[in-house]
N, CA, C and O atoms as CSV, one atom per row, in Angstrom:
chain,resi,resn,atom,element,x,y,z
A,1,MET,N,N,-14.627,18.736,-13.274
A,1,MET,CA,C,-14.907,17.486,-12.925
A,1,MET,C,C,-13.652,16.241,-13.522
A,1,MET,O,O,-13.360,15.196,-12.939
A,2,LYS,N,N,-13.168,16.669,-14.622
A,2,LYS,CA,C,-12.162,15.718,-14.934
A,2,LYS,C,C,-10.808,15.749,-14.153
A,2,LYS,O,O,-10.182,14.726,-13.874
A,3,SER,N,N,-10.374,17.138,-13.794
A,3,SER,CA,C,-9.312,17.091,-12.882
A,3,SER,C,C,-9.548,16.537,-11.480
A,3,SER,O,O,-8.619,15.973,-10.902
A,4,LEU,N,N,-10.698,16.664,-10.928
A,4,LEU,CA,C,-10.892,15.942,-9.681
A,4,LEU,C,C,-10.857,14.507,-9.751
A,4,LEU,O,O,-10.376,13.830,-8.842
A,5,PHE,N,N,-11.422,13.948,-10.950
A,5,PHE,CA,C,-11.489,12.420,-11.275
A,5,PHE,C,C,-9.871,12.005,-11.210
A,5,PHE,O,O,-9.436,11.103,-10.495
A,6,LEU,N,N,-9.031,12.877,-12.138
A,6,LEU,CA,C,-7.568,12.626,-12.266
A,6,LEU,C,C,-6.944,12.690,-10.815
A,6,LEU,O,O,-6.009,11.956,-10.497
A,7,ALA,N,N,-7.448,13.502,-10.049
A,7,ALA,CA,C,-6.438,13.501,-8.793
A,7,ALA,C,C,-6.898,12.539,-7.886
A,7,ALA,O,O,-6.079,12.046,-7.110
A,8,ILE,N,N,-7.999,12.211,-7.853
A,8,ILE,CA,C,-8.533,10.951,-7.017
A,8,ILE,C,C,-7.936,9.599,-7.685
A,8,ILE,O,O,-7.774,8.671,-6.893
A,9,ALA,N,N,-7.632,9.396,-8.873
A,9,ALA,CA,C,-7.081,8.370,-9.608
A,9,ALA,C,C,-5.626,8.227,-9.301
A,9,ALA,O,O,-5.191,7.111,-9.020
A,10,VAL,N,N,-4.683,9.477,-9.340
A,10,VAL,CA,C,-3.444,9.601,-9.182
A,10,VAL,C,C,-3.129,9.133,-7.452
A,10,VAL,O,O,-2.248,8.367,-7.060
A,11,ALA,N,N,-4.088,9.821,-6.677
A,11,ALA,CA,C,-4.000,9.387,-5.251
A,11,ALA,C,C,-4.484,8.098,-4.825
A,11,ALA,O,O,-4.192,7.728,-3.687
A,12,MET,N,N,-5.249,7.287,-5.644
A,12,MET,CA,C,-5.389,5.846,-5.321
A,12,MET,C,C,-4.220,4.919,-6.008
A,12,MET,O,O,-3.803,3.857,-5.545
A,13,LEU,N,N,-3.835,5.488,-7.085
A,13,LEU,CA,C,-2.687,4.725,-7.518
A,13,LEU,C,C,-1.336,4.924,-6.600
A,13,LEU,O,O,-0.491,4.029,-6.616
A,14,CYS,N,N,-1.170,5.911,-5.929
A,14,CYS,CA,C,0.030,6.264,-5.183
A,14,CYS,C,C,-0.200,5.501,-3.924
A,14,CYS,O,O,0.783,5.084,-3.311
A,15,ALA,N,N,-1.355,5.288,-3.496
A,15,ALA,CA,C,-1.767,4.687,-2.195
A,15,ALA,C,C,-1.707,3.141,-2.399
A,15,ALA,O,O,-1.459,2.379,-1.465
A,16,GLY,N,N,-1.941,2.733,-3.643
A,16,GLY,CA,C,-1.765,1.408,-4.055
A,16,GLY,C,C,-0.245,0.764,-3.935
A,16,GLY,O,O,0.077,-0.405,-3.722
A,17,CYS,N,N,0.629,2.012,-4.160
A,17,CYS,CA,C,1.853,1.518,-4.412
A,17,CYS,C,C,2.922,1.390,-2.944
A,17,CYS,O,O,4.078,0.977,-2.860
A,18,ALA,N,N,2.042,1.897,-1.949
A,18,ALA,CA,C,2.983,2.044,-0.731
A,18,ALA,C,C,3.217,0.517,-0.207
A,18,ALA,O,O,2.400,-0.400,-0.124
A,19,THR,N,N,4.553,0.549,0.105
A,19,THR,CA,C,5.052,-0.709,0.714
A,19,THR,C,C,5.592,-0.463,2.219
A,19,THR,O,O,6.046,0.626,2.571
A,20,SER,N,N,5.504,-1.486,2.993
A,20,SER,CA,C,5.691,-1.289,4.277
A,20,SER,C,C,6.661,-2.862,4.744
A,20,SER,O,O,6.597,-3.989,4.254
A,21,VAL,N,N,7.407,-2.386,5.733
A,21,VAL,CA,C,8.498,-3.804,6.010
A,21,VAL,C,C,8.649,-3.379,7.569
A,21,VAL,O,O,8.760,-2.240,8.022
A,22,GLY,N,N,8.623,-4.573,8.236
A,22,GLY,CA,C,8.872,-4.652,9.841
A,22,GLY,C,C,7.806,-5.294,10.227
A,22,GLY,O,O,7.074,-6.003,9.537
A,23,ASN,N,N,7.697,-4.953,11.725
A,23,ASN,CA,C,6.917,-5.565,12.706
A,23,ASN,C,C,5.544,-4.933,12.464
A,23,ASN,O,O,5.458,-3.730,12.711
A,24,VAL,N,N,4.238,-5.702,11.924
A,24,VAL,CA,C,3.103,-5.048,11.593
A,24,VAL,C,C,2.386,-4.410,12.925
A,24,VAL,O,O,1.664,-3.413,12.896
A,25,ALA,N,N,2.731,-5.197,14.142
A,25,ALA,CA,C,2.292,-4.907,15.472
A,25,ALA,C,C,2.726,-3.374,15.764
A,25,ALA,O,O,2.052,-2.704,16.548
A,26,MET,N,N,3.887,-2.820,15.107
A,26,MET,CA,C,4.224,-1.419,15.439
A,26,MET,C,C,3.486,-0.391,14.488
A,26,MET,O,O,3.725,0.812,14.601
A,27,LYS,N,N,2.547,-0.891,13.505
A,27,LYS,CA,C,2.147,0.007,12.532
A,27,LYS,C,C,1.300,1.144,13.389
A,27,LYS,O,O,1.416,2.347,13.155
A,28,GLU,N,N,0.553,0.676,14.273
A,28,GLU,CA,C,-0.524,1.291,15.072
A,28,GLU,C,C,-0.009,1.866,16.580
A,28,GLU,O,O,-0.778,2.419,17.367
A,29,GLN,N,N,1.201,1.672,16.799
A,29,GLN,CA,C,1.777,2.168,17.947
A,29,GLN,C,C,2.178,3.799,17.874
A,29,GLN,O,O,2.597,4.373,16.869
A,30,SER,N,N,1.975,4.315,19.008
A,30,SER,CA,C,2.592,5.556,19.255
A,30,SER,C,C,3.226,5.630,20.578
A,30,SER,O,O,3.260,4.641,21.311
A,31,ALA,N,N,3.835,7.000,20.984
A,31,ALA,CA,C,4.547,6.941,22.247
A,31,ALA,C,C,3.488,6.907,23.312
A,31,ALA,O,O,3.880,6.404,24.365
A,32,GLU,N,N,2.352,7.283,23.298
A,32,GLU,CA,C,1.275,7.017,24.334
A,32,GLU,C,C,1.071,5.619,24.278
A,32,GLU,O,O,1.045,5.116,25.401
A,33,SER,N,N,0.952,5.003,23.555
A,33,SER,CA,C,0.295,3.405,23.586
A,33,SER,C,C,1.608,2.648,24.236
A,33,SER,O,O,1.505,1.820,25.141
A,34,ILE,N,N,2.584,2.963,23.773
A,34,ILE,CA,C,3.847,2.332,24.125
A,34,ILE,C,C,4.103,2.698,25.611
A,34,ILE,O,O,4.371,1.772,26.377
A,35,ASN,N,N,4.058,3.640,25.964
A,35,ASN,CA,C,4.283,4.065,27.303
A,35,ASN,C,C,2.950,3.359,28.247
A,35,ASN,O,O,3.105,2.900,29.379
A,36,ALA,N,N,1.893,3.389,27.646
A,36,ALA,CA,C,0.938,2.646,28.410
A,36,ALA,C,C,0.996,1.195,28.757
A,36,ALA,O,O,0.536,0.734,29.802
A,37,GLN,N,N,1.598,0.487,27.805
A,37,GLN,CA,C,1.948,-0.880,27.701
A,37,GLN,C,C,3.116,-1.309,28.415
A,37,GLN,O,O,3.178,-2.385,29.009
A,38,ILE,N,N,4.006,-0.496,28.359
A,38,ILE,CA,C,5.404,-0.749,29.049
A,38,ILE,C,C,5.843,0.110,30.383
A,38,ILE,O,O,5.837,1.340,30.412
A,39,THR,N,N,6.225,-0.739,31.486
A,39,THR,CA,C,6.743,-0.059,32.819
A,39,THR,C,C,8.010,-0.614,32.925
A,39,THR,O,O,8.221,-1.825,32.991
A,40,GLU,N,N,9.074,0.478,32.948
A,40,GLU,CA,C,10.439,-0.070,33.352
A,40,GLU,C,C,10.337,-0.454,34.732
A,40,GLU,O,O,9.707,0.110,35.627
A,41,GLY,N,N,11.221,-1.755,34.793
A,41,GLY,CA,C,11.342,-2.538,36.078
A,41,GLY,C,C,10.259,-3.499,36.463
A,41,GLY,O,O,10.391,-4.186,37.476
A,42,LYS,N,N,9.032,-3.592,35.590
A,42,LYS,CA,C,7.954,-4.291,35.683
A,42,LYS,C,C,7.741,-5.165,34.720
A,42,LYS,O,O,7.947,-6.352,34.974
A,43,THR,N,N,7.245,-4.739,33.295
A,43,THR,CA,C,7.020,-5.652,32.109
A,43,THR,C,C,8.174,-6.331,31.791
A,43,THR,O,O,9.310,-5.868,31.691
A,44,THR,N,N,7.736,-7.657,31.613
A,44,THR,CA,C,8.683,-8.796,31.064
A,44,THR,C,C,8.697,-9.008,29.864
A,44,THR,O,O,7.885,-8.436,29.137
A,45,LYS,N,N,9.501,-9.763,29.435
A,45,LYS,CA,C,10.046,-10.027,28.001
A,45,LYS,C,C,8.694,-10.872,27.538
A,45,LYS,O,O,8.277,-10.710,26.392
A,46,ALA,N,N,8.078,-11.696,28.368
A,46,ALA,CA,C,6.738,-12.509,27.709
A,46,ALA,C,C,5.824,-11.587,27.414
A,46,ALA,O,O,5.162,-11.706,26.384
A,47,GLU,N,N,5.641,-10.506,28.286
A,47,GLU,CA,C,4.690,-9.657,28.202
A,47,GLU,C,C,4.773,-8.664,26.877
A,47,GLU,O,O,3.825,-8.261,26.202
A,48,ILE,N,N,6.042,-8.416,26.721
A,48,ILE,CA,C,6.319,-7.647,25.531
A,48,ILE,C,C,6.081,-8.564,24.123
A,48,ILE,O,O,5.535,-8.099,23.123
A,49,GLN,N,N,6.482,-9.654,24.206
A,49,GLN,CA,C,6.472,-10.614,23.177
A,49,GLN,C,C,4.797,-10.971,22.867
A,49,GLN,O,O,4.367,-11.074,21.718
A,50,SER,N,N,4.056,-11.114,23.928
A,50,SER,CA,C,2.468,-11.226,23.724
A,50,SER,C,C,2.139,-10.351,23.178
A,50,SER,O,O,1.427,-10.577,22.200
A,51,THR,N,N,2.413,-9.155,23.450
A,51,THR,CA,C,1.827,-7.716,22.993
A,51,THR,C,C,2.377,-7.531,21.479
A,51,THR,O,O,1.567,-7.510,20.552
A,52,LEU,N,N,3.620,-7.410,21.271
A,52,LEU,CA,C,4.285,-6.774,20.008
A,52,LEU,C,C,4.766,-8.075,19.031
A,52,LEU,O,O,5.012,-7.860,17.844
A,53,GLY,N,N,4.875,-9.331,19.558
A,53,GLY,CA,C,5.195,-10.342,18.734
A,53,GLY,C,C,6.817,-10.436,18.977
A,53,GLY,O,O,7.415,-10.003,19.962
A,54,SER,N,N,7.313,-11.022,17.981
A,54,SER,CA,C,8.816,-11.494,17.903
A,54,SER,C,C,9.539,-10.009,17.421
A,54,SER,O,O,9.099,-9.240,16.566
A,55,PRO,N,N,10.657,-9.866,18.156
A,55,PRO,CA,C,11.266,-8.512,17.895
A,55,PRO,C,C,12.050,-8.520,16.480
A,55,PRO,O,O,12.370,-9.612,16.011
A,56,SER,N,N,12.380,-7.279,15.760
A,56,SER,CA,C,12.960,-7.735,14.424
A,56,SER,C,C,14.584,-7.817,14.662
A,56,SER,O,O,15.310,-8.183,13.737
A,57,LYS,N,N,15.117,-7.460,15.938
A,57,LYS,CA,C,16.295,-7.766,16.126
A,57,LYS,C,C,16.481,-8.146,17.569
A,57,LYS,O,O,15.754,-7.605,18.402
A,58,VAL,N,N,17.359,-9.000,17.937
A,58,VAL,CA,C,17.931,-9.236,19.542
A,58,VAL,C,C,19.307,-9.325,19.581
A,58,VAL,O,O,19.927,-10.224,19.013
A,59,SER,N,N,19.927,-8.255,20.356
A,59,SER,CA,C,21.255,-8.447,20.455
A,59,SER,C,C,21.583,-8.119,21.706
A,59,SER,O,O,20.694,-7.984,22.548
A,60,PHE,N,N,23.011,-7.926,22.044
A,60,PHE,CA,C,23.458,-7.513,23.353
A,60,PHE,C,C,24.316,-6.339,23.053
A,60,PHE,O,O,24.880,-6.296,21.959
A,61,ASN,N,N,24.474,-5.360,23.937
A,61,ASN,CA,C,25.366,-4.185,24.032
A,61,ASN,C,C,26.556,-4.428,24.543
A,61,ASN,O,O,26.766,-5.515,25.082
A,62,GLU,N,N,27.335,-3.658,24.479
A,62,GLU,CA,C,28.822,-3.962,24.926
A,62,GLU,C,C,28.975,-4.167,26.424
A,62,GLU,O,O,30.011,-4.594,26.934
A,63,MET,N,N,27.847,-3.826,27.117
A,63,MET,CA,C,27.838,-4.267,28.622
A,63,MET,C,C,27.205,-5.546,28.941
A,63,MET,O,O,27.079,-6.025,30.068
A,64,GLY,N,N,26.807,-6.062,27.799
A,64,GLY,CA,C,26.140,-7.471,28.052
A,64,GLY,C,C,24.611,-7.415,28.090
A,64,GLY,O,O,23.943,-8.445,28.003
A,65,VAL,N,N,24.084,-6.243,28.218
A,65,VAL,CA,C,22.438,-6.076,28.216
A,65,VAL,C,C,21.689,-6.504,27.181
A,65,VAL,O,O,22.020,-6.108,26.063
A,66,GLU,N,N,20.677,-7.280,27.295
A,66,GLU,CA,C,20.005,-7.665,25.965
A,66,GLU,C,C,19.110,-6.562,25.612
A,66,GLU,O,O,18.469,-5.858,26.393
A,67,GLN,N,N,19.152,-6.499,24.257
A,67,GLN,CA,C,18.232,-5.462,23.706
A,67,GLN,C,C,17.451,-5.811,22.481
A,67,GLN,O,O,17.945,-6.318,21.474
A,68,TRP,N,N,16.171,-5.495,22.647
A,68,TRP,CA,C,15.200,-5.864,21.521
A,68,TRP,C,C,14.931,-4.564,20.707
A,68,TRP,O,O,14.695,-3.448,21.169
A,69,THR,N,N,15.020,-4.955,19.328
A,69,THR,CA,C,14.609,-3.646,18.660
A,69,THR,C,C,13.219,-4.286,17.687
A,69,THR,O,O,13.148,-5.417,17.206
A,70,TYR,N,N,12.284,-3.283,17.598
A,70,TYR,CA,C,10.897,-3.509,16.881
A,70,TYR,C,C,11.075,-2.325,15.840
A,70,TYR,O,O,11.235,-1.189,16.286
A,71,GLU,N,N,11.057,-2.528,14.565
A,71,GLU,CA,C,11.066,-1.570,13.450
A,71,GLU,C,C,9.819,-1.728,12.570
A,71,GLU,O,O,9.361,-2.820,12.234
A,72,TYR,N,N,9.366,-0.653,12.265
A,72,TYR,CA,C,8.407,-0.601,11.058
A,72,TYR,C,C,8.449,0.573,10.248
A,72,TYR,O,O,8.502,1.699,10.741
A,73,ALA,N,N,8.424,0.332,8.920
A,73,ALA,CA,C,8.515,1.402,7.884
A,73,ALA,C,C,7.554,1.188,6.863
A,73,ALA,O,O,7.258,0.084,6.408
A,74,ARG,N,N,6.972,2.513,6.444
A,74,ARG,CA,C,5.929,2.421,5.425
A,74,ARG,C,C,6.565,3.395,4.387
A,74,ARG,O,O,7.079,4.393,4.892
A,75,SER,N,N,6.624,3.293,3.064
A,75,SER,CA,C,7.226,4.152,1.809
A,75,SER,C,C,6.013,4.317,1.189
A,75,SER,O,O,5.277,3.357,0.964
A,76,THR,N,N,5.711,5.559,0.864
A,76,THR,CA,C,4.787,5.856,-0.172
A,76,THR,C,C,5.438,6.744,-1.287
A,76,THR,O,O,6.138,7.732,-1.067
A,77,PRO,N,N,5.117,6.266,-2.461
A,77,PRO,CA,C,6.109,7.116,-3.564
A,77,PRO,C,C,5.169,8.315,-3.760
A,77,PRO,O,O,3.975,8.279,-3.462
A,78,LYS,N,N,5.849,9.468,-4.327
A,78,LYS,CA,C,5.254,10.572,-4.537
A,78,LYS,C,C,4.637,10.576,-5.719
A,78,LYS,O,O,5.025,9.761,-6.557
A,79,ALA,N,N,3.649,11.402,-6.016
A,79,ALA,CA,C,2.799,11.265,-7.237
A,79,ALA,C,C,3.805,11.727,-8.598
A,79,ALA,O,O,3.530,11.291,-9.716
A,80,ILE,N,N,4.597,12.344,-8.453
A,80,ILE,CA,C,5.740,12.808,-9.256
A,80,ILE,C,C,6.358,11.432,-9.971
A,80,ILE,O,O,6.875,11.527,-11.084
A,81,ASN,N,N,6.288,10.268,-9.343
A,81,ASN,CA,C,7.087,9.396,-9.861
A,81,ASN,C,C,6.223,8.596,-11.173
A,81,ASN,O,O,6.733,7.846,-12.006
A,82,PHE,N,N,4.982,8.942,-11.091
A,82,PHE,CA,C,4.248,8.314,-12.178
A,82,PHE,C,C,3.991,9.235,-13.310
A,82,PHE,O,O,3.004,9.015,-14.012
A,83,VAL,N,N,4.708,10.167,-13.549
A,83,VAL,CA,C,4.555,11.291,-14.507
A,83,VAL,C,C,5.918,11.047,-15.305
A,83,VAL,O,O,7.068,11.227,-14.905
A,84,PRO,N,N,5.436,10.554,-16.638
A,84,PRO,CA,C,6.647,10.117,-17.513
A,84,PRO,C,C,7.489,11.378,-18.069
A,84,PRO,O,O,7.006,12.472,-18.360
A,85,ILE,N,N,8.791,11.016,-18.153
A,85,ILE,CA,C,9.998,11.778,-18.146
A,85,ILE,C,C,10.185,12.557,-17.078
A,85,ILE,O,O,11.290,12.486,-16.538
A,86,VAL,N,N,9.272,13.385,-16.574
A,86,VAL,CA,C,9.698,14.227,-15.278
A,86,VAL,C,C,10.165,13.250,-14.186
A,86,VAL,O,O,11.001,13.689,-13.396
A,87,SER,N,N,9.749,12.016,-14.039
A,87,SER,CA,C,10.397,11.280,-12.897
A,87,SER,C,C,11.734,10.676,-13.161
A,87,SER,O,O,12.342,10.014,-12.320
A,88,ALA,N,N,12.171,10.934,-14.375
A,88,ALA,CA,C,13.852,10.753,-14.239
A,88,ALA,C,C,14.841,11.797,-13.799
A,88,ALA,O,O,16.039,11.672,-13.542
A,89,PHE,N,N,13.969,12.985,-13.768
A,89,PHE,CA,C,14.645,14.179,-13.125
A,89,PHE,C,C,14.248,14.461,-11.818
A,89,PHE,O,O,14.930,15.254,-11.168
A,90,ALA,N,N,13.213,13.921,-11.300
A,90,ALA,CA,C,12.771,14.243,-9.681
A,90,ALA,C,C,11.654,13.218,-9.496
A,90,ALA,O,O,10.558,13.124,-10.048
A,91,ARG,N,N,12.242,12.488,-8.573
A,91,ARG,CA,C,11.314,11.433,-8.048
A,91,ARG,C,C,11.603,11.257,-6.611
A,91,ARG,O,O,12.516,11.918,-6.118
A,92,GLY,N,N,10.731,10.207,-5.688
A,92,GLY,CA,C,10.738,10.235,-4.402
A,92,GLY,C,C,9.911,9.307,-3.516
A,92,GLY,O,O,9.179,8.442,-3.996
A,93,ALA,N,N,10.035,9.491,-2.370
A,93,ALA,CA,C,8.948,8.781,-1.490
A,93,ALA,C,C,9.049,9.311,-0.112
A,93,ALA,O,O,10.117,9.753,0.313
A,94,ASP,N,N,7.914,9.279,0.635
A,94,ASP,CA,C,7.880,9.727,2.009
A,94,ASP,C,C,7.803,8.364,2.614
A,94,ASP,O,O,7.129,7.398,2.255
A,95,VAL,N,N,8.793,8.517,3.795
A,95,VAL,CA,C,8.980,7.281,4.377
A,95,VAL,C,C,8.651,7.447,5.897
A,95,VAL,O,O,9.162,8.351,6.558
A,96,HIS,N,N,7.813,6.574,6.402
A,96,HIS,CA,C,7.302,6.696,7.928
A,96,HIS,C,C,8.008,5.403,8.548
A,96,HIS,O,O,7.843,4.233,8.200
A,97,LYS,N,N,8.875,5.934,9.602
A,97,LYS,CA,C,9.477,4.985,10.284
A,97,LYS,C,C,9.002,5.083,11.885
A,97,LYS,O,O,8.794,6.161,12.442
A,98,LYS,N,N,8.875,3.867,12.488
A,98,LYS,CA,C,8.740,3.570,13.952
A,98,LYS,C,C,9.790,2.633,14.495
A,98,LYS,O,O,10.098,1.576,13.945
A,99,GLN,N,N,10.323,3.095,15.619
A,99,GLN,CA,C,11.322,2.011,16.073
A,99,GLN,C,C,11.119,2.072,17.630
A,99,GLN,O,O,10.985,3.154,18.203
A,100,LEU,N,N,11.103,0.953,18.247
A,100,LEU,CA,C,11.360,0.711,19.625
A,100,LEU,C,C,12.480,0.017,20.033
A,100,LEU,O,O,12.780,-1.027,19.455
A,101,LEU,N,N,13.179,0.470,20.999
A,101,LEU,CA,C,14.417,-0.206,21.571
A,101,LEU,C,C,14.166,-0.434,22.799
A,101,LEU,O,O,13.926,0.536,23.517
A,102,ILE,N,N,14.156,-1.834,23.387
A,102,ILE,CA,C,14.075,-2.095,24.738
A,102,ILE,C,C,15.461,-2.771,25.383
A,102,ILE,O,O,16.066,-3.648,24.765
A,103,LEU,N,N,15.783,-2.417,26.322
A,103,LEU,CA,C,16.766,-2.959,27.130
A,103,LEU,C,C,16.226,-3.830,28.263
A,103,LEU,O,O,15.221,-3.432,28.854
A,104,PHE,N,N,16.815,-5.012,28.631
A,104,PHE,CA,C,16.252,-5.753,29.725
A,104,PHE,C,C,17.323,-6.012,30.703
A,104,PHE,O,O,18.504,-6.174,30.399
A,105,ASP,N,N,16.777,-6.044,32.053
A,105,ASP,CA,C,17.660,-6.293,33.136
A,105,ASP,C,C,18.004,-8.030,33.170
A,105,ASP,O,O,17.530,-8.791,32.327
A,106,ASP,N,N,18.741,-8.404,34.090
A,106,ASP,CA,C,19.094,-9.867,34.526
A,106,ASP,C,C,17.953,-10.552,34.550
A,106,ASP,O,O,17.998,-11.568,33.856
A,107,ALA,N,N,16.779,-10.327,35.193
A,107,ALA,CA,C,15.575,-10.867,35.548
A,107,ALA,C,C,14.775,-10.830,34.391
A,107,ALA,O,O,13.727,-11.475,34.409
A,108,GLY,N,N,15.132,-10.090,33.229
A,108,GLY,CA,C,14.123,-10.280,32.024
A,108,GLY,C,C,12.971,-9.464,32.220
A,108,GLY,O,O,11.839,-9.722,31.813
A,109,ARG,N,N,13.406,-8.250,33.006
A,109,ARG,CA,C,12.300,-7.119,32.945
A,109,ARG,C,C,12.812,-5.924,32.089
A,109,ARG,O,O,14.006,-5.835,31.802
A,110,VAL,N,N,11.876,-4.991,31.678
A,110,VAL,CA,C,12.429,-3.752,31.042
A,110,VAL,C,C,13.147,-3.020,31.825
A,110,VAL,O,O,12.620,-2.616,32.862
A,111,LYS,N,N,14.513,-2.672,31.529
A,111,LYS,CA,C,15.377,-1.945,32.220
A,111,LYS,C,C,14.916,-0.372,31.545
A,111,LYS,O,O,14.410,0.471,32.286
A,112,LYS,N,N,15.104,-0.152,30.374
A,112,LYS,CA,C,14.772,1.124,29.761
A,112,LYS,C,C,14.308,0.901,28.452
A,112,LYS,O,O,14.662,-0.138,27.895
A,113,PHE,N,N,13.497,1.780,27.801
A,113,PHE,CA,C,13.058,1.909,26.471
A,113,PHE,C,C,13.020,2.925,25.924
A,113,PHE,O,O,12.686,3.851,26.662
A,114,THR,N,N,13.260,3.235,24.723
A,114,THR,CA,C,12.812,4.404,23.740
A,114,THR,C,C,12.171,4.146,22.488
A,114,THR,O,O,12.564,3.309,21.676
A,115,PHE,N,N,11.128,4.922,22.346
A,115,PHE,CA,C,10.254,4.982,21.120
A,115,PHE,C,C,10.622,6.123,20.134
A,115,PHE,O,O,10.732,7.236,20.648
A,116,SER,N,N,10.830,6.019,18.795
A,116,SER,CA,C,10.881,6.964,17.915
A,116,SER,C,C,9.850,6.716,16.763
A,116,SER,O,O,9.586,5.611,16.289
A,117,ASP,N,N,9.306,7.918,16.383
A,117,ASP,CA,C,8.211,7.910,15.198
A,117,ASP,C,C,8.801,9.197,14.416
A,117,ASP,O,O,8.920,10.293,14.963
A,118,SER,N,N,9.213,8.898,12.864
A,118,SER,CA,C,9.547,10.050,12.119
A,118,SER,C,C,8.984,9.756,10.849
A,118,SER,O,O,8.560,8.649,10.516
A,119,VAL,N,N,8.995,10.836,10.115
A,119,VAL,CA,C,8.725,10.876,8.553
A,119,VAL,C,C,9.946,11.491,7.869
A,119,VAL,O,O,10.468,12.520,8.297
A,120,ASP,N,N,10.361,10.867,6.853
A,120,ASP,CA,C,11.320,11.301,6.236
A,120,ASP,C,C,11.157,11.444,4.810
A,120,ASP,O,O,10.239,10.751,4.371
A,121,GLU,N,N,11.842,12.213,3.859
A,121,GLU,CA,C,11.526,12.267,2.453
A,121,GLU,C,C,13.090,11.910,1.746
A,121,GLU,O,O,14.186,12.463,1.835
A,122,LEU,N,N,12.572,10.656,0.981
A,122,LEU,CA,C,13.736,10.255,-0.215
A,122,LEU,C,C,13.440,11.011,-1.244
A,122,LEU,O,O,12.279,11.199,-1.607
A,123,LYS,N,N,14.575,11.570,-1.871
A,123,LYS,CA,C,14.589,12.067,-3.113
A,123,LYS,C,C,15.530,11.412,-4.128
A,123,LYS,O,O,16.605,11.008,-3.686
A,124,ALA,N,N,15.283,11.263,-5.348
A,124,ALA,CA,C,16.102,10.503,-6.292
A,124,ALA,C,C,15.915,11.252,-7.560
A,124,ALA,O,O,15.187,12.245,-7.574
A,125,GLY,N,N,16.535,10.831,-8.638
A,125,GLY,CA,C,16.552,11.445,-9.961
A,125,GLY,C,C,17.928,12.246,-10.168
A,125,GLY,O,O,18.948,12.261,-9.478
A,126,LEU,N,N,17.597,12.908,-11.362
A,126,LEU,CA,C,18.841,13.718,-11.725
A,126,LEU,C,C,18.913,15.137,-10.713
A,126,LEU,O,O,19.976,15.646,-10.357
A,127,LEU,N,N,17.648,15.609,-10.367
A,127,LEU,CA,C,17.647,16.872,-9.656
A,127,LEU,C,C,17.607,16.357,-8.102
A,127,LEU,O,O,17.901,17.130,-7.190
A,128,GLY,N,N,17.218,14.981,-7.860
A,128,GLY,CA,C,16.967,14.771,-6.451
A,128,GLY,C,C,18.326,14.825,-5.372
A,128,GLY,O,O,18.163,14.653,-4.165
């Protein structure tokens, strides 16, 4: 019973330390939801901004095409980070990243877009 309580306490502690950055609207997005919301040649900048809010970055590529980037990342520390002494040797975090890159044509409609959803592991410490 004590070990179950300890496991639950550690899980709650770790979950409470998770941090996120970027566009909050991207948090719940998936490839399926993005594909349902965006149609190449049809969806406009105003529709994108209405659905997802302001992009994280607006730029122009080498051909002068406007591109919007939406990004979201959530980092959750590993439980080992909270173990004294051990964390000096091995610590890390799981990082869940989502990115949407949209290219627009001259009329302000979506020309192309790509969505990625990945989970990476960060390692640190003397053994990381």
